[in-house]
C-alpha positions as CSV (number, residue, x, y, z in Angstrom):
1,M,68.7,91.1,23.0
2,R,70.4,90.2,19.7
3,A,69.2,91.7,16.4
4,A,70.2,91.8,12.8
5,Q,70.9,95.5,11.9
6,I,71.4,97.4,8.7
7,Q,74.1,99.9,9.5
8,N,74.7,101.1,5.9
9,V,72.2,100.8,3.0
10,G,73.3,98.3,0.5
11,T,75.5,96.3,2.9
12,A,74.8,93.0,4.7
13,P,73.2,93.2,8.1
14,V,75.4,92.7,11.2
15,V,74.4,91.0,14.4
16,V,74.3,93.4,17.4
17,D,73.4,93.3,21.1
18,L,70.8,95.9,22.0
19,D,69.1,96.9,25.3
20,E,65.8,95.3,25.9
21,P,62.9,97.6,24.9
22,T,60.7,99.3,27.5
23,P,57.0,99.2,26.6
24,A,54.8,102.2,26.9
25,D,51.7,101.9,29.1
26,D,49.6,100.6,26.2
27,E,52.2,98.2,24.8
28,M,53.5,94.7,25.6
29,I,56.8,92.9,24.9
30,M,56.5,90.1,22.4
31,E,58.8,87.1,22.6
32,L,59.9,86.6,19.0
33,V,59.4,83.2,17.4
34,A,60.0,83.9,13.7
35,A,60.6,87.0,11.5
36,T,60.4,87.3,7.8
37,L,62.3,89.3,5.2
38,N,60.0,89.9,2.3
39,P,60.9,91.6,-1.1
40,A,60.0,95.0,0.3
41,D,62.4,94.5,3.3
42,L,65.2,93.5,0.9
43,A,64.5,96.5,-1.4
44,V,64.6,98.9,1.5
45,A,67.9,97.4,2.9
46,G,69.4,97.4,-0.6
47,G,68.6,101.1,-1.2
48,R,66.2,100.3,-4.0
49,F,62.9,101.2,-2.4
50,P,61.4,104.4,-3.9
51,A,60.3,105.7,-0.5
52,G,63.7,105.4,1.0
53,H,64.7,103.7,4.3
54,P,64.3,104.2,8.0
55,P,67.0,106.2,9.9
56,L,70.2,104.1,10.2
57,P,70.9,101.9,11.9
58,Y,67.7,99.8,11.8
59,S,66.5,96.2,12.0
60,P,64.8,95.0,8.8
61,G,61.6,93.0,8.9
62,M,58.0,94.0,8.5
63,E,56.3,90.8,9.7
64,A,56.9,88.5,12.7
65,V,55.2,85.9,14.9
66,G,55.7,85.7,18.6
67,T,54.0,85.2,22.0
68,V,52.7,87.5,24.7
69,D,51.6,85.8,27.9
70,G,51.3,82.4,26.1
71,R,49.2,83.8,23.3
72,T,50.3,83.9,19.6
73,V,50.8,87.4,18.2
74,L,51.3,88.5,14.6
75,A,53.3,91.7,14.3
76,Y,53.6,93.7,11.1
77,G,54.4,97.2,9.8
78,G,55.4,99.7,12.5
79,G,55.7,97.0,15.1
80,L,51.9,96.8,15.8
81,G,50.8,93.4,17.0
82,V,47.5,91.5,16.6
83,F,46.6,88.7,19.0
84,R,45.6,85.4,17.3
């Protein structure tokens, strides 16, 4: 899969090819429709967020919408999804 990835804090993201994720027994794979970059994402990526940043490299984005088995899913935070 393709993803935008922050490789160094304060630099622009680069597009990389990653292996498809493997879900745990209690997880499902969501087909991404749209993802957002909100002010918190930009502060983390720019090195201006007081709590720091995830281990590098990482893909920014705290909110996304996608589908699982034809159902719309809202994903937020640590990748947790909510069916809608």
